[in-house]
PyMOL Python script that loads the backbone (N, CA, C, O; Angstrom):
from pymol import cmd

cmd.read_pdbstr("""\
ATOM      1  N   UNK A   1       1.416   3.732  -7.299  1.00  0.00           N
ATOM      2  CA  UNK A   1       2.469   4.471  -6.642  1.00  0.00           C
ATOM      3  C   UNK A   1       3.380   3.488  -5.926  1.00  0.00           C
ATOM      4  O   UNK A   1       2.957   2.797  -5.000  1.00  0.00           O
ATOM      5  N   UNK A   2       4.616   3.430  -6.354  1.00  0.00           N
ATOM      6  CA  UNK A   2       5.584   2.497  -5.778  1.00  0.00           C
ATOM      7  C   UNK A   2       6.038   2.914  -4.393  1.00  0.00           C
ATOM      8  O   UNK A   2       6.346   2.063  -3.559  1.00  0.00           O
ATOM      9  N   UNK A   3       6.082   4.195  -4.143  1.00  0.00           N
ATOM     10  CA  UNK A   3       6.656   4.699  -2.908  1.00  0.00           C
ATOM     11  C   UNK A   3       5.690   5.630  -2.191  1.00  0.00           C
ATOM     12  O   UNK A   3       5.843   6.849  -2.267  1.00  0.00           O
ATOM     13  N   UNK A   4       4.703   5.084  -1.500  1.00  0.00           N
ATOM     14  CA  UNK A   4       3.721   5.953  -0.839  1.00  0.00           C
ATOM     15  C   UNK A   4       4.293   6.772   0.309  1.00  0.00           C
ATOM     16  O   UNK A   4       3.653   7.719   0.767  1.00  0.00           O
ATOM     17  N   UNK A   5       5.493   6.424   0.784  1.00  0.00           N
ATOM     18  CA  UNK A   5       6.100   7.171   1.885  1.00  0.00           C
ATOM     19  C   UNK A   5       6.306   8.643   1.539  1.00  0.00           C
ATOM     20  O   UNK A   5       6.354   9.488   2.433  1.00  0.00           O
ATOM     21  N   UNK A   6       6.429   8.956   0.248  1.00  0.00           N
ATOM     22  CA  UNK A   6       6.643  10.356  -0.128  1.00  0.00           C
ATOM     23  C   UNK A   6       5.416  11.212   0.167  1.00  0.00           C
ATOM     24  O   UNK A   6       5.504  12.440   0.164  1.00  0.00           O
ATOM     25  N   UNK A   7       4.279  10.581   0.420  1.00  0.00           N
ATOM     26  CA  UNK A   7       3.054  11.317   0.727  1.00  0.00           C
ATOM     27  C   UNK A   7       2.871  11.578   2.215  1.00  0.00           C
ATOM     28  O   UNK A   7       1.834  12.097   2.629  1.00  0.00           O
ATOM     29  N   UNK A   8       3.857  11.228   3.018  1.00  0.00           N
ATOM     30  CA  UNK A   8       3.782  11.493   4.452  1.00  0.00           C
ATOM     31  C   UNK A   8       3.333  10.279   5.247  1.00  0.00           C
ATOM     32  O   UNK A   8       3.576   9.136   4.859  1.00  0.00           O
ATOM     33  N   UNK A   9       2.675  10.549   6.366  1.00  0.00           N
ATOM     34  CA  UNK A   9       2.237   9.490   7.275  1.00  0.00           C
ATOM     35  C   UNK A   9       1.234   8.563   6.582  1.00  0.00           C
ATOM     36  O   UNK A   9       0.348   9.011   5.855  1.00  0.00           O
ATOM     37  N   UNK A  10       1.399   7.257   6.826  1.00  0.00           N
ATOM     38  CA  UNK A  10       0.554   6.263   6.183  1.00  0.00           C
ATOM     39  C   UNK A  10      -0.247   5.478   7.208  1.00  0.00           C
ATOM     40  O   UNK A  10       0.218   5.224   8.319  1.00  0.00           O
ATOM     41  N   UNK A  11      -1.439   5.104   6.824  1.00  0.00           N
ATOM     42  CA  UNK A  11      -2.272   4.215   7.639  1.00  0.00           C
ATOM     43  C   UNK A  11      -2.380   2.887   6.881  1.00  0.00           C
ATOM     44  O   UNK A  11      -2.656   2.862   5.682  1.00  0.00           O
ATOM     45  N   UNK A  12      -2.161   1.809   7.592  1.00  0.00           N
ATOM     46  CA  UNK A  12      -2.221   0.478   6.984  1.00  0.00           C
ATOM     47  C   UNK A  12      -3.490  -0.220   7.470  1.00  0.00           C
ATOM     48  O   UNK A  12      -3.719  -0.339   8.673  1.00  0.00           O
ATOM     49  N   UNK A  13      -4.311  -0.681   6.527  1.00  0.00           N
ATOM     50  CA  UNK A  13      -5.557  -1.371   6.875  1.00  0.00           C
ATOM     51  C   UNK A  13      -5.535  -2.766   6.262  1.00  0.00           C
ATOM     52  O   UNK A  13      -5.241  -2.929   5.078  1.00  0.00           O
ATOM     53  N   UNK A  14      -5.848  -3.770   7.080  1.00  0.00           N
ATOM     54  CA  UNK A  14      -5.918  -5.131   6.555  1.00  0.00           C
ATOM     55  C   UNK A  14      -7.337  -5.395   6.073  1.00  0.00           C
ATOM     56  O   UNK A  14      -8.306  -5.136   6.786  1.00  0.00           O
ATOM     57  N   UNK A  15      -7.447  -5.907   4.868  1.00  0.00           N
ATOM     58  CA  UNK A  15      -8.739  -6.263   4.289  1.00  0.00           C
ATOM     59  C   UNK A  15      -8.876  -7.788   4.380  1.00  0.00           C
ATOM     60  O   UNK A  15      -8.099  -8.523   3.769  1.00  0.00           O
ATOM     61  N   UNK A  16      -9.858  -8.253   5.139  1.00  0.00           N
ATOM     62  CA  UNK A  16     -10.103  -9.685   5.275  1.00  0.00           C
ATOM     63  C   UNK A  16     -10.670 -10.244   3.972  1.00  0.00           C
ATOM     64  O   UNK A  16     -11.296  -9.514   3.203  1.00  0.00           O
ATOM     65  N   UNK A  17     -10.454 -11.521   3.724  1.00  0.00           N
ATOM     66  CA  UNK A  17     -10.956 -12.111   2.470  1.00  0.00           C
ATOM     67  C   UNK A  17     -12.446 -11.864   2.226  1.00  0.00           C
ATOM     68  O   UNK A  17     -12.846 -11.618   1.089  1.00  0.00           O
ATOM     69  N   UNK A  18     -13.266 -11.925   3.262  1.00  0.00           N
ATOM     70  CA  UNK A  18     -14.706 -11.719   3.065  1.00  0.00           C
ATOM     71  C   UNK A  18     -15.034 -10.257   2.737  1.00  0.00           C
ATOM     72  O   UNK A  18     -16.117  -9.966   2.229  1.00  0.00           O
ATOM     73  N   UNK A  19     -14.101  -9.335   3.025  1.00  0.00           N
ATOM     74  CA  UNK A  19     -14.317  -7.923   2.723  1.00  0.00           C
ATOM     75  C   UNK A  19     -13.856  -7.561   1.309  1.00  0.00           C
ATOM     76  O   UNK A  19     -14.258  -6.530   0.768  1.00  0.00           O
ATOM     77  N   UNK A  20     -13.019  -8.405   0.716  1.00  0.00           N
ATOM     78  CA  UNK A  20     -12.445  -8.111  -0.599  1.00  0.00           C
ATOM     79  C   UNK A  20     -13.433  -8.523  -1.682  1.00  0.00           C
ATOM     80  O   UNK A  20     -13.541  -9.700  -2.025  1.00  0.00           O
ATOM     81  N   UNK A  21     -14.147  -7.547  -2.212  1.00  0.00           N
ATOM     82  CA  UNK A  21     -15.215  -7.843  -3.182  1.00  0.00           C
ATOM     83  C   UNK A  21     -14.910  -7.352  -4.590  1.00  0.00           C
ATOM     84  O   UNK A  21     -15.691  -7.584  -5.513  1.00  0.00           O
ATOM     85  N   UNK A  22     -13.783  -6.675  -4.759  1.00  0.00           N
ATOM     86  CA  UNK A  22     -13.425  -6.141  -6.074  1.00  0.00           C
ATOM     87  C   UNK A  22     -12.010  -6.583  -6.458  1.00  0.00           C
ATOM     88  O   UNK A  22     -11.251  -7.065  -5.618  1.00  0.00           O
ATOM     89  N   UNK A  23     -11.674  -6.416  -7.716  1.00  0.00           N
ATOM     90  CA  UNK A  23     -10.324  -6.687  -8.204  1.00  0.00           C
ATOM     91  C   UNK A  23      -9.526  -5.387  -8.175  1.00  0.00           C
ATOM     92  O   UNK A  23     -10.008  -4.337  -8.600  1.00  0.00           O
ATOM     93  N   UNK A  24      -8.303  -5.475  -7.670  1.00  0.00           N
ATOM     94  CA  UNK A  24      -7.405  -4.319  -7.613  1.00  0.00           C
ATOM     95  C   UNK A  24      -6.081  -4.703  -8.251  1.00  0.00           C
ATOM     96  O   UNK A  24      -5.784  -5.887  -8.413  1.00  0.00           O
ATOM     97  N   UNK A  25      -5.289  -3.710  -8.609  1.00  0.00           N
ATOM     98  CA  UNK A  25      -3.964  -3.939  -9.154  1.00  0.00           C
ATOM     99  C   UNK A  25      -2.936  -3.544  -8.101  1.00  0.00           C
ATOM    100  O   UNK A  25      -2.917  -2.403  -7.639  1.00  0.00           O
ATOM    101  N   UNK A  26      -2.089  -4.486  -7.726  1.00  0.00           N
ATOM    102  CA  UNK A  26      -1.056  -4.238  -6.715  1.00  0.00           C
ATOM    103  C   UNK A  26       0.083  -3.426  -7.345  1.00  0.00           C
ATOM    104  O   UNK A  26       0.648  -3.852  -8.352  1.00  0.00           O
ATOM    105  N   UNK A  27       0.431  -2.262  -6.771  1.00  0.00           N
ATOM    106  CA  UNK A  27       1.530  -1.474  -7.326  1.00  0.00           C
ATOM    107  C   UNK A  27       2.903  -2.091  -7.070  1.00  0.00           C
ATOM    108  O   UNK A  27       3.891  -1.680  -7.679  1.00  0.00           O
ATOM    109  N   UNK A  28       2.969  -3.067  -6.181  1.00  0.00           N
ATOM    110  CA  UNK A  28       4.250  -3.704  -5.885  1.00  0.00           C
ATOM    111  C   UNK A  28       4.691  -4.705  -6.936  1.00  0.00           C
ATOM    112  O   UNK A  28       5.887  -4.858  -7.185  1.00  0.00           O
ATOM    113  N   UNK A  29       3.726  -5.396  -7.561  1.00  0.00           N
ATOM    114  CA  UNK A  29       4.062  -6.434  -8.546  1.00  0.00           C
ATOM    115  C   UNK A  29       3.287  -6.281  -9.854  1.00  0.00           C
ATOM    116  O   UNK A  29       3.511  -7.032 -10.803  1.00  0.00           O
ATOM    117  N   UNK A  30       2.376  -5.310  -9.903  1.00  0.00           N
ATOM    118  CA  UNK A  30       1.527  -5.074 -11.076  1.00  0.00           C
ATOM    119  C   UNK A  30       0.671  -6.279 -11.450  1.00  0.00           C
ATOM    120  O   UNK A  30       0.353  -6.483 -12.622  1.00  0.00           O
ATOM    121  N   UNK A  31       0.305  -7.069 -10.458  1.00  0.00           N
ATOM    122  CA  UNK A  31      -0.606  -8.202 -10.669  1.00  0.00           C
ATOM    123  C   UNK A  31      -1.916  -7.916  -9.961  1.00  0.00           C
ATOM    124  O   UNK A  31      -1.991  -7.092  -9.050  1.00  0.00           O
ATOM    125  N   UNK A  32      -2.940  -8.619 -10.403  1.00  0.00           N
ATOM    126  CA  UNK A  32      -4.257  -8.420  -9.811  1.00  0.00           C
ATOM    127  C   UNK A  32      -4.360  -9.001  -8.403  1.00  0.00           C
ATOM    128  O   UNK A  32      -3.736 -10.009  -8.072  1.00  0.00           O
ATOM    129  N   UNK A  33      -5.162  -8.336  -7.598  1.00  0.00           N
ATOM    130  CA  UNK A  33      -5.597  -8.852  -6.304  1.00  0.00           C
ATOM    131  C   UNK A  33      -7.054  -9.228  -6.534  1.00  0.00           C
ATOM    132  O   UNK A  33      -7.905  -8.344  -6.628  1.00  0.00           O
ATOM    133  N   UNK A  34      -7.359 -10.518  -6.626  1.00  0.00           N
ATOM    134  CA  UNK A  34      -8.728 -10.913  -6.960  1.00  0.00           C
ATOM    135  C   UNK A  34      -9.680 -10.792  -5.765  1.00  0.00           C
ATOM    136  O   UNK A  34      -9.239 -10.748  -4.616  1.00  0.00           O
ATOM    137  N   UNK A  35     -10.969 -10.740  -6.038  1.00  0.00           N
ATOM    138  CA  UNK A  35     -11.944 -10.750  -4.939  1.00  0.00           C
ATOM    139  C   UNK A  35     -11.738 -12.005  -4.080  1.00  0.00           C
ATOM    140  O   UNK A  35     -11.430 -13.081  -4.592  1.00  0.00           O
ATOM    141  N   UNK A  36     -11.909 -11.845  -2.787  1.00  0.00           N
ATOM    142  CA  UNK A  36     -11.770 -12.979  -1.872  1.00  0.00           C
ATOM    143  C   UNK A  36     -10.366 -13.183  -1.344  1.00  0.00           C
ATOM    144  O   UNK A  36     -10.139 -14.099  -0.553  1.00  0.00           O
ATOM    145  N   UNK A  37      -9.414 -12.356  -1.758  1.00  0.00           N
ATOM    146  CA  UNK A  37      -8.035 -12.476  -1.275  1.00  0.00           C
ATOM    147  C   UNK A  37      -7.752 -11.366  -0.280  1.00  0.00           C
ATOM    148  O   UNK A  37      -7.889 -10.187  -0.604  1.00  0.00           O
ATOM    149  N   UNK A  38      -7.357 -11.738   0.932  1.00  0.00           N
ATOM    150  CA  UNK A  38      -6.995 -10.744   1.936  1.00  0.00           C
ATOM    151  C   UNK A  38      -5.775  -9.966   1.474  1.00  0.00           C
ATOM    152  O   UNK A  38      -4.880 -10.529   0.844  1.00  0.00           O
ATOM    153  N   UNK A  39      -5.732  -8.685   1.781  1.00  0.00           N
ATOM    154  CA  UNK A  39      -4.620  -7.831   1.371  1.00  0.00           C
ATOM    155  C   UNK A  39      -4.588  -6.598   2.268  1.00  0.00           C
ATOM    156  O   UNK A  39      -5.382  -6.495   3.202  1.00  0.00           O
ATOM    157  N   UNK A  40      -3.688  -5.670   1.996  1.00  0.00           N
ATOM    158  CA  UNK A  40      -3.620  -4.439   2.785  1.00  0.00           C
ATOM    159  C   UNK A  40      -3.937  -3.246   1.901  1.00  0.00           C
ATOM    160  O   UNK A  40      -3.670  -3.245   0.699  1.00  0.00           O
ATOM    161  N   UNK A  41      -4.508  -2.239   2.524  1.00  0.00           N
ATOM    162  CA  UNK A  41      -4.738  -0.960   1.864  1.00  0.00           C
ATOM    163  C   UNK A  41      -3.865   0.051   2.582  1.00  0.00           C
ATOM    164  O   UNK A  41      -3.922   0.179   3.805  1.00  0.00           O
ATOM    165  N   UNK A  42      -3.062   0.764   1.817  1.00  0.00           N
ATOM    166  CA  UNK A  42      -2.187   1.787   2.369  1.00  0.00           C
ATOM    167  C   UNK A  42      -2.805   3.140   2.049  1.00  0.00           C
ATOM    168  O   UNK A  42      -3.010   3.497   0.889  1.00  0.00           O
ATOM    169  N   UNK A  43      -3.096   3.881   3.114  1.00  0.00           N
ATOM    170  CA  UNK A  43      -3.812   5.153   2.964  1.00  0.00           C
ATOM    171  C   UNK A  43      -2.936   6.289   3.488  1.00  0.00           C
ATOM    172  O   UNK A  43      -2.653   6.343   4.684  1.00  0.00           O
ATOM    173  N   UNK A  44      -2.502   7.198   2.610  1.00  0.00           N
ATOM    174  CA  UNK A  44      -1.802   8.391   3.094  1.00  0.00           C
ATOM    175  C   UNK A  44      -2.775   9.238   3.921  1.00  0.00           C
ATOM    176  O   UNK A  44      -3.863   9.567   3.450  1.00  0.00           O
ATOM    177  N   UNK A  45      -2.392   9.584   5.127  1.00  0.00           N
ATOM    178  CA  UNK A  45      -3.284  10.302   6.041  1.00  0.00           C
ATOM    179  C   UNK A  45      -3.725  11.643   5.445  1.00  0.00           C
ATOM    180  O   UNK A  45      -4.892  12.016   5.560  1.00  0.00           O
ATOM    181  N   UNK A  46      -2.805  12.363   4.813  1.00  0.00           N
ATOM    182  CA  UNK A  46      -3.134  13.686   4.272  1.00  0.00           C
ATOM    183  C   UNK A  46      -3.813  13.638   2.907  1.00  0.00           C
ATOM    184  O   UNK A  46      -4.429  14.618   2.487  1.00  0.00           O
ATOM    185  N   UNK A  47      -3.705  12.505   2.209  1.00  0.00           N
ATOM    186  CA  UNK A  47      -4.275  12.384   0.860  1.00  0.00           C
ATOM    187  C   UNK A  47      -4.966  11.025   0.733  1.00  0.00           C
ATOM    188  O   UNK A  47      -4.482  10.164   0.000  1.00  0.00           O
ATOM    189  N   UNK A  48      -6.087  10.813   1.430  1.00  0.00           N
ATOM    190  CA  UNK A  48      -6.720   9.489   1.441  1.00  0.00           C
ATOM    191  C   UNK A  48      -7.186   8.996   0.069  1.00  0.00           C
ATOM    192  O   UNK A  48      -7.353   7.792  -0.127  1.00  0.00           O
ATOM    193  N   UNK A  49      -7.396   9.910  -0.881  1.00  0.00           N
ATOM    194  CA  UNK A  49      -7.793   9.480  -2.225  1.00  0.00           C
ATOM    195  C   UNK A  49      -6.669   8.770  -2.973  1.00  0.00           C
ATOM    196  O   UNK A  49      -6.911   8.149  -4.008  1.00  0.00           O
ATOM    197  N   UNK A  50      -5.444   8.855  -2.457  1.00  0.00           N
ATOM    198  CA  UNK A  50      -4.298   8.205  -3.092  1.00  0.00           C
ATOM    199  C   UNK A  50      -4.046   6.805  -2.516  1.00  0.00           C
ATOM    200  O   UNK A  50      -2.963   6.248  -2.693  1.00  0.00           O
ATOM    201  N   UNK A  51      -5.035   6.244  -1.835  1.00  0.00           N
ATOM    202  CA  UNK A  51      -4.866   4.915  -1.235  1.00  0.00           C
ATOM    203  C   UNK A  51      -4.604   3.877  -2.327  1.00  0.00           C
ATOM    204  O   UNK A  51      -5.064   4.013  -3.461  1.00  0.00           O
ATOM    205  N   UNK A  52      -3.857   2.842  -1.958  1.00  0.00           N
ATOM    206  CA  UNK A  52      -3.546   1.772  -2.892  1.00  0.00           C
ATOM    207  C   UNK A  52      -3.687   0.431  -2.187  1.00  0.00           C
ATOM    208  O   UNK A  52      -3.398   0.310  -0.996  1.00  0.00           O
ATOM    209  N   UNK A  53      -4.130  -0.565  -2.927  1.00  0.00           N
ATOM    210  CA  UNK A  53      -4.295  -1.927  -2.422  1.00  0.00           C
ATOM    211  C   UNK A  53      -3.050  -2.732  -2.808  1.00  0.00           C
ATOM    212  O   UNK A  53      -2.662  -2.764  -3.976  1.00  0.00           O
ATOM    213  N   UNK A  54      -2.442  -3.371  -1.835  1.00  0.00           N
ATOM    214  CA  UNK A  54      -1.207  -4.135  -2.031  1.00  0.00           C
ATOM    215  C   UNK A  54      -1.414  -5.574  -1.568  1.00  0.00           C
ATOM    216  O   UNK A  54      -2.162  -5.828  -0.624  1.00  0.00           O
ATOM    217  N   UNK A  55      -0.744  -6.516  -2.240  1.00  0.00           N
ATOM    218  CA  UNK A  55      -0.632  -7.853  -1.671  1.00  0.00           C
ATOM    219  C   UNK A  55       0.135  -7.695  -0.359  1.00  0.00           C
ATOM    220  O   UNK A  55       1.039  -6.866  -0.259  1.00  0.00           O
ATOM    221  N   UNK A  56      -0.219  -8.466   0.610  1.00  0.00           N
ATOM    222  CA  UNK A  56       0.450  -8.358   1.907  1.00  0.00           C
ATOM    223  C   UNK A  56       1.960  -8.593   1.782  1.00  0.00           C
ATOM    224  O   UNK A  56       2.757  -7.867   2.375  1.00  0.00           O
ATOM    225  N   UNK A  57       2.345  -9.609   1.009  1.00  0.00           N
ATOM    226  CA  UNK A  57       3.764  -9.906   0.818  1.00  0.00           C
ATOM    227  C   UNK A  57       4.504  -8.807   0.077  1.00  0.00           C
ATOM    228  O   UNK A  57       5.649  -8.498   0.408  1.00  0.00           O
ATOM    229  N   UNK A  58       3.868  -8.217  -0.918  1.00  0.00           N
ATOM    230  CA  UNK A  58       4.503  -7.121  -1.665  1.00  0.00           C
ATOM    231  C   UNK A  58       4.757  -5.926  -0.755  1.00  0.00           C
ATOM    232  O   UNK A  58       5.802  -5.281  -0.843  1.00  0.00           O
ATOM    233  N   UNK A  59       3.806  -5.636   0.112  1.00  0.00           N
ATOM    234  CA  UNK A  59       3.951  -4.497   1.026  1.00  0.00           C
ATOM    235  C   UNK A  59       5.081  -4.740   2.018  1.00  0.00           C
ATOM    236  O   UNK A  59       5.884  -3.841   2.265  1.00  0.00           O
ATOM    237  N   UNK A  60       5.155  -5.934   2.588  1.00  0.00           N
ATOM    238  CA  UNK A  60       6.180  -6.189   3.602  1.00  0.00           C
ATOM    239  C   UNK A  60       7.569  -6.341   2.993  1.00  0.00           C
ATOM    240  O   UNK A  60       8.564  -6.104   3.679  1.00  0.00           O
ATOM    241  N   UNK A  61       7.662  -6.730   1.721  1.00  0.00           N
ATOM    242  CA  UNK A  61       8.977  -6.914   1.090  1.00  0.00           C
ATOM    243  C   UNK A  61       9.485  -5.695   0.341  1.00  0.00           C
ATOM    244  O   UNK A  61      10.618  -5.702  -0.140  1.00  0.00           O
ATOM    245  N   UNK A  62       8.687  -4.660   0.231  1.00  0.00           N
ATOM    246  CA  UNK A  62       9.147  -3.498  -0.526  1.00  0.00           C
ATOM    247  C   UNK A  62      10.303  -2.838   0.204  1.00  0.00           C
ATOM    248  O   UNK A  62      10.488  -3.024   1.406  1.00  0.00           O
ATOM    249  N   UNK A  63      11.062  -2.081  -0.527  1.00  0.00           N
ATOM    250  CA  UNK A  63      12.167  -1.340   0.074  1.00  0.00           C
ATOM    251  C   UNK A  63      11.829   0.136   0.054  1.00  0.00           C
ATOM    252  O   UNK A  63      11.912   0.774  -0.996  1.00  0.00           O
ATOM    253  N   UNK A  64      11.447   0.694   1.199  1.00  0.00           N
ATOM    254  CA  UNK A  64      11.144   2.127   1.218  1.00  0.00           C
ATOM    255  C   UNK A  64      12.395   2.927   0.853  1.00  0.00           C
ATOM    256  O   UNK A  64      13.511   2.575   1.234  1.00  0.00           O
ATOM    257  N   UNK A  65      12.184   3.985   0.123  1.00  0.00           N
ATOM    258  CA  UNK A  65      13.285   4.858  -0.248  1.00  0.00           C
ATOM    259  C   UNK A  65      13.719   5.629   0.987  1.00  0.00           C
ATOM    260  O   UNK A  65      12.890   6.159   1.728  1.00  0.00           O
ATOM    261  N   UNK A  66      15.025   5.685   1.198  1.00  0.00           N
ATOM    262  CA  UNK A  66      15.546   6.393   2.354  1.00  0.00           C
ATOM    263  C   UNK A  66      15.395   7.891   2.141  1.00  0.00           C
ATOM    264  O   UNK A  66      15.583   8.385   1.029  1.00  0.00           O
ATOM    265  N   UNK A  67      15.059   8.607   3.187  1.00  0.00           N
ATOM    266  CA  UNK A  67      14.908  10.045   3.060  1.00  0.00           C
ATOM    267  C   UNK A  67      16.283  10.701   2.893  1.00  0.00           C
ATOM    268  O   UNK A  67      17.291  10.151   3.337  1.00  0.00           O
ATOM    269  N   UNK A  68      16.324  11.858   2.261  1.00  0.00           N
ATOM    270  CA  UNK A  68      17.598  12.563   2.079  1.00  0.00           C
ATOM    271  C   UNK A  68      18.226  12.900   3.434  1.00  0.00           C
ATOM    272  O   UNK A  68      17.513  13.048   4.427  1.00  0.00           O
ATOM    273  N   UNK A  69      19.555  13.022   3.479  1.00  0.00           N
ATOM    274  CA  UNK A  69      20.243  13.267   4.762  1.00  0.00           C
ATOM    275  C   UNK A  69      19.714  14.463   5.533  1.00  0.00           C
ATOM    276  O   UNK A  69      19.686  14.438   6.763  1.00  0.00           O
ATOM    277  N   UNK A  70      19.292  15.518   4.827  1.00  0.00           N
ATOM    278  CA  UNK A  70      18.827  16.725   5.524  1.00  0.00           C
ATOM    279  C   UNK A  70      17.453  16.546   6.152  1.00  0.00           C
ATOM    280  O   UNK A  70      17.020  17.390   6.936  1.00  0.00           O
ATOM    281  N   UNK A  71      16.748  15.436   5.815  1.00  0.00           N
ATOM    282  CA  UNK A  71      15.441  15.192   6.411  1.00  0.00           C
ATOM    283  C   UNK A  71      15.470  14.099   7.486  1.00  0.00           C
ATOM    284  O   UNK A  71      14.446  13.798   8.101  1.00  0.00           O
ATOM    285  N   UNK A  72      16.621  13.521   7.703  1.00  0.00           N
ATOM    286  CA  UNK A  72      16.731  12.455   8.713  1.00  0.00           C
ATOM    287  C   UNK A  72      16.824  13.072  10.112  1.00  0.00           C
ATOM    288  O   UNK A  72      17.366  14.163  10.286  1.00  0.00           O
ATOM    289  N   UNK A  73      16.292  12.364  11.096  1.00  0.00           N
ATOM    290  CA  UNK A  73      16.357  12.876  12.476  1.00  0.00           C
ATOM    291  C   UNK A  73      17.769  12.870  13.014  1.00  0.00           C
ATOM    292  O   UNK A  73      17.996  13.269  14.157  1.00  0.00           O
TER     293      UNK A  73
END
""", "prot")
cmd.dss("prot")
cmd.show_as("cartoon", "prot")
cmd.util.cbc("prot")
cmd.orient("prot")
């Protein structure tokens, strides 16, 4: 999922290198996150099963889609 913001409020969790024991695919660059590499897990609060593992750099450099004008504060 390229744009997890559409799922509502998000929780960001940092995974330390010693905690990373599996290989994941980063949705930001479509490359593997190998075991032993620290990264972030983005968890939609209302839909925790839709969590995704991102490279830290991919997550911070992504461009969130702006909400439509009628949904802006």
